[in-house]
C-alpha positions in Angstrom: 87.2 -94.6 17.2 84.1 -95.3 15.2 81.0 -96.0 17.2 82.7 -95.0 20.4 81.0 -92.3 22.3 82.6 -88.9 22.4 84.3 -88.3 25.6 82.4 -85.2 26.1 79.2 -86.8 25.1 78.9 -85.0 21.7 78.9 -86.6 18.2 80.7 -84.4 15.7 79.0 -86.0 12.7 75.5 -85.7 13.9 75.6 -82.3 15.6 74.5 -79.4 13.4 76.7 -76.5 13.0 75.1 -73.6 14.6 74.4 -70.5 12.4 75.6 -67.2 13.4 72.7 -65.5 15.1 72.2 -62.3 16.9 72.2 -62.6 20.6 70.8 -60.4 23.2 74.3 -59.1 23.8 74.8 -58.2 20.2 72.8 -54.9 19.4 70.8 -54.6 16.2 72.2 -52.1 13.9 70.1 -49.0 13.7 68.6 -47.6 10.6 71.3 -45.0 10.5 74.0 -47.7 10.3 72.3 -49.7 7.5 73.6 -49.3 4.0 72.1 -49.9 0.7 73.6 -52.0 -2.0 74.6 -48.9 -3.9 76.5 -47.7 -0.8 78.2 -51.0 -0.3 79.2 -51.0 -4.0 80.8 -47.6 -3.7 82.2 -48.1 -0.3 80.4 -45.1 1.1 77.8 -45.6 3.8 74.4 -43.9 3.2 72.2 -42.9 6.0 68.5 -43.3 5.1 66.4 -40.3 6.0 64.6 -40.7 9.2 61.8 -38.0 8.8 60.5 -38.9 5.4 60.4 -42.0 3.2 58.9 -42.2 -0.3 55.7 -44.2 -0.3 55.8 -45.5 -3.9 58.1 -45.6 -6.9 58.3 -42.4 -8.8 57.0 -40.3 -5.9 58.4 -37.0 -4.9 61.4 -37.8 -2.7 60.6 -34.7 -0.6 57.2 -36.1 0.5 56.8 -38.3 3.5 54.8 -41.5 4.1 53.5 -40.3 7.4 52.5 -37.0 9.0 56.1 -35.8 9.5 57.5 -32.8 7.8 59.1 -33.2 4.4 62.9 -33.3 4.3 64.7 -32.7 0.9 67.0 -35.5 -0.2 70.6 -34.9 -0.7 71.8 -34.3 -4.2 73.1 -37.4 -5.9 71.4 -39.7 -3.4 68.9 -42.4 -4.6 66.1 -43.6 -2.4 65.2 -47.2 -2.1 61.7 -47.9 -3.6 59.1 -49.3 -1.2 57.5 -52.6 -2.1 55.5 -55.2 -0.4 52.4 -53.9 1.4 52.1 -50.8 -0.7 51.7 -51.8 -4.4 52.1 -49.2 -7.0 48.9 -48.5 -9.0 48.4 -46.4 -12.1 46.5 -43.2 -11.5 42.8 -43.6 -12.4 39.7 -41.2 -12.3 38.0 -41.2 -9.0 34.6 -42.8 -9.2 33.5 -40.8 -6.1 34.3 -37.5 -7.9 32.2 -38.5 -10.9 29.3 -39.4 -8.7 29.5 -36.0 -6.9 29.7 -34.2 -10.2 26.5 -36.0 -11.4 24.8 -35.3 -8.1 25.6 -31.6 -8.4 24.3 -31.5 -11.9 21.1 -33.1 -10.8 20.8 -30.6 -8.0 21.2 -27.7 -10.5 18.6 -29.1 -12.8 16.2 -29.6 -9.9 16.8 -26.0 -8.7 16.2 -24.7 -12.3 12.9 -26.7 -12.5 11.8 -25.4 -9.1 12.4 -21.8 -10.2 10.5 -22.4 -13.4 7.6 -23.9 -11.5 7.6 -21.0 -9.0 7.5 -18.4 -11.8 4.7 -20.2 -13.7 2.8 -20.6 -10.4 3.2 -16.9 -9.6 2.0 -15.9 -13.0 -1.1 -18.1 -12.7 -1.9 -16.8 -9.2 -1.6 -13.1 -10.4 -3.7 -13.8 -13.4 -6.4 -15.5 -11.3 -6.5 -12.5 -8.9 -6.6 -10.1 -11.8 -9.6 -11.9 -13.3 -11.3 -12.1 -9.9 -10.9 -8.4 -9.2 -11.3 -6.9 -12.6 -13.4 -9.2 -14.8 -15.4 -11.6 -12.7 -19.0 -10.9 -11.5 -18.0 -11.7 -8.0 -17.4 -8.0 -7.2 -19.8 -6.5 -9.7 -21.9 -3.5 -8.6 -25.4 -4.6 -7.6 -28.1 -1.8 -7.9 -30.0 -3.3 -5.0 -27.0 -2.8 -2.7 -26.7 0.9 -3.5 -27.5 3.1 -0.5 -28.3 6.8 -0.9 -28.4 9.2 2.1 -28.7 13.0 2.5 -31.1 13.7 -0.4 -32.9 16.3 1.7 -36.1 18.0 0.4 -35.0 19.0 -3.1 -32.9 16.0 -4.5 -34.8 13.4 -6.4 -33.5 10.0 -5.3 -34.7 8.3 -8.5 -32.4 10.6 -10.5 -29.5 9.7 -8.3 -30.2 6.0 -8.7 -30.6 6.3 -12.4 -27.1 7.7 -12.7 -25.6 5.0 -10.5 -27.5 2.2 -12.5 -25.5 3.1 -15.6 -22.5 1.4 -13.9 -24.3 -1.8 -13.0 -22.2 -4.9 -13.4 -18.9 -3.0 -13.3 -16.5 -4.6 -10.7 -15.9 -2.3 -7.8 -12.1 -2.1 -8.3 -12.8 -0.8 -11.8 -15.5 1.6 -10.9 -14.8 5.1 -12.0 -15.6 6.9 -8.8 -14.4 10.3 -10.0 -16.6 10.1 -13.2 -19.6 8.9 -11.2 -19.2 11.7 -8.7 -19.1 14.3 -11.5 -22.3 12.9 -13.0 -24.0 13.0 -9.6 -23.1 16.6 -9.1 -25.1 17.4 -12.2 -28.3 16.1 -10.6 -30.5 19.1 -9.6 -30.2 20.0 -5.9 -26.9 18.1 -5.3 -24.3 20.3 -3.7 -21.7 17.7 -2.9 -21.4 13.9 -2.9 -19.1 11.4 -1.3 -18.9 7.8 -2.7 -17.5 4.8 -0.9 -17.4 1.2 -2.0 -19.4 -1.2 0.1 -17.7 -4.5 -0.5 -18.3 -6.9 -2.1 -21.0 -5.5 -4.4 -22.4 -2.4 -2.8 -22.0 1.4 -3.0 -22.7 4.1 -0.5 -23.7 7.5 -1.8 -23.7 10.3 0.7 -25.3 13.5 -0.6 -25.1 17.1 0.5 -28.2 18.7 -0.9 -28.8 22.3 -1.7 -31.4 23.2 0.8 -33.3 26.4 0.1 -32.6 29.2 2.6 -34.6 32.0 0.9 -37.2 32.7 -1.7 -36.3 35.3 -4.4 -39.1 36.9 -6.4 -38.9 36.2 -10.1 -39.9 38.6 -12.9 -43.3 38.1 -14.4 -43.3 35.3 -17.1 -44.8 36.2 -20.4 -46.3 33.2 -22.2 -46.8 33.8 -26.0 -49.5 31.9 -27.8 -51.4 30.9 -24.7 -54.6 29.0 -25.4 -57.6 31.3 -26.0 -55.5 34.3 -27.2 -54.9 35.6 -30.6 -51.6 35.3 -32.3 -49.1 37.8 -31.1 -51.0 38.5 -27.9 -49.3 37.9 -24.6 -50.6 36.8 -21.3 -48.8 37.8 -18.1 -48.4 34.8 -15.9 -48.4 35.2 -12.1 -45.0 35.9 -10.7 -43.3 33.2 -8.7 -40.4 32.7 -6.3 -37.1 31.0 -7.0 -35.9 28.9 -4.1 -32.1 29.4 -3.6 -29.6 27.9 -1.3 -26.9 29.6 0.6 -24.7 29.9 -2.5 -27.5 31.6 -4.5 -28.1 28.5 -6.7 -31.7 28.0 -7.7 -32.9 24.6 -6.4 -36.7 25.0 -7.0 -39.6 27.3 -7.7 -42.8 28.1 -5.9 -45.8 30.2 -6.8 -46.0 31.5 -3.2 -43.3 32.0 -0.6 -42.8 28.7 1.3 -43.6 28.9 4.9 -40.5 29.4 7.0 -38.3 30.8 4.3 -37.6 34.5 4.2 -38.2 36.5 1.0 -35.0 38.2 -0.3 -35.5 41.3 -2.5 -32.4 42.6 -4.2 -31.8 44.5 -7.5 -32.2 42.2 -10.5 -28.9 40.8 -11.7 -26.9 41.9 -8.7 -25.3 38.6 -7.8 -22.9 40.1 -5.3 -25.7 41.8 -3.3 -27.7 38.6 -3.3 -24.6 36.7 -2.1 -24.1 39.3 0.7 -27.7 39.0 1.9 -27.6 35.2 1.8 -24.3 35.3 3.8 -26.0 37.3 6.5 -28.8 34.8 6.7 -26.3 31.9 7.0 -24.5 33.6 9.9 -27.6 34.2 12.0 -28.5 32.0 14.9 -31.5 29.7 14.3 -33.8 31.5 16.8 -33.3 34.9 15.0 -33.5 33.3 11.5 -36.9 31.9 12.3 -38.2 35.4 13.1 -37.2 37.0 9.8 -39.9 37.3 7.2 -38.2 39.4 4.6 -34.7 40.6 3.6 -33.8 43.4 1.4 -30.6 45.1 0.3 -29.7 47.9 -2.0 -25.9 47.4 -1.6 -23.7 44.8 0.1 -23.5 47.0 3.2 -27.2 47.9 3.6 -28.9 44.7 4.5 -32.3 45.1 6.1 -34.6 42.7 7.9 -38.3 42.7 8.5 -39.3 40.6 11.4 -42.5 38.6 11.4 -43.9 40.9 14.1 -43.5 43.9 11.8 -40.3 45.4 13.3 -37.5 46.3 11.0 -33.8 45.7 11.6 -31.0 47.7 10.0 -28.3 45.1 9.9 -25.7 46.8 7.6 -22.8 44.7 6.3 -22.0 41.1 7.0 -19.3 41.9 9.5 -19.5 41.0 13.2 -22.6 38.9 12.9 -22.4 37.3 16.4 -22.1 40.7 18.1 -25.0 42.2 16.2 -27.2 39.2 16.9 -26.4 39.4 20.6 -27.2 43.1 20.7 -30.4 42.7 18.8 -31.5 39.9 21.2 -30.7 42.0 24.2 -32.7 45.0 22.8 -35.7 42.9 22.1 -35.6 41.3 25.5 -35.1 44.5 27.5 -38.3 46.1 28.9 -37.3 49.5 27.8 -36.8 48.6 24.1 -39.1 45.6 23.7 -41.8 46.1 21.2 -39.9 48.8 19.3 -40.6 49.1 15.6 -37.0 49.7 14.4 -33.6 48.4 15.6 -30.4 49.7 14.1 -27.4 47.4 14.9 -25.3 48.3 11.9 -22.9 49.8 14.5 -23.3 47.2 17.3 -21.4 49.2 19.9 -23.8 52.1 19.4 -27.2 50.6 18.6 -30.2 52.8 17.8 -33.8 52.0 18.7 -36.8 53.8 17.2 
């Protein structure tokens, strides 16, 4: 009856009809049980792949949206395109890649410029060093810083300095030491020379002079056209003595025998006999050499001494000089043979005293 309350307390006209809803007792169908519209149309259920799902339309159906392994789709099966939170965008060029390419290009240009600057700087440094060492006056030879040693008694230091002065102003690295040494060897009395650069502008010259060890009589000089003589007349000049070193090289001349030097008489033009006599003198001890006043030799094996006290010594050849010197000293010191006028030590093991 209208307007009367429902016996059960419910109005059929006003109460809404409840919609069919899932309850806790009704389980939600799993993804395996869901079907697509295409499957419903054909009446065949389709199970969606569980391991991989395409991320966008047109993607490779074998790729996955997550980190799972790719599962190939079954032939003839269509996958449902994903929409909503993952919009499909057309492929574009990555702005980040372009920036990286530009940065790499700038780095290559910067590296090339650095290499160019390094090469140019190296060339400049090498050129500056070459100019400093080879052309600049910083290392030029200064004559006042040249030191000469070992001139001895026969070498003229002024002549040595005159040869060195020809190279004044030449930088020491460019100094021709070999050529300068050859020029110094031509200076009279120079036997050997050693040169060493004394940085930054000096030079050390160490000489080995040809010191005279004997005086050799010279032939009488004939001077033609001497003052006070008629034309064609000749005047015999007083004979002199050539001062020779241990190699027989003449290093000077004297009118009289210099004190302390023995006089060596050998046949004229016999260079080998002179060399043998000088070799004997070189091998003698200083004490015995000081007592020798004259040396003579007819051959290389018949060298003879005349001591300053007048005694003669038959020396013989240049062999066994130490033994001969020891025997001679012993004979002159022994009371029985001291003061003898003749000593023969040419055979040192069998000396003869006369």
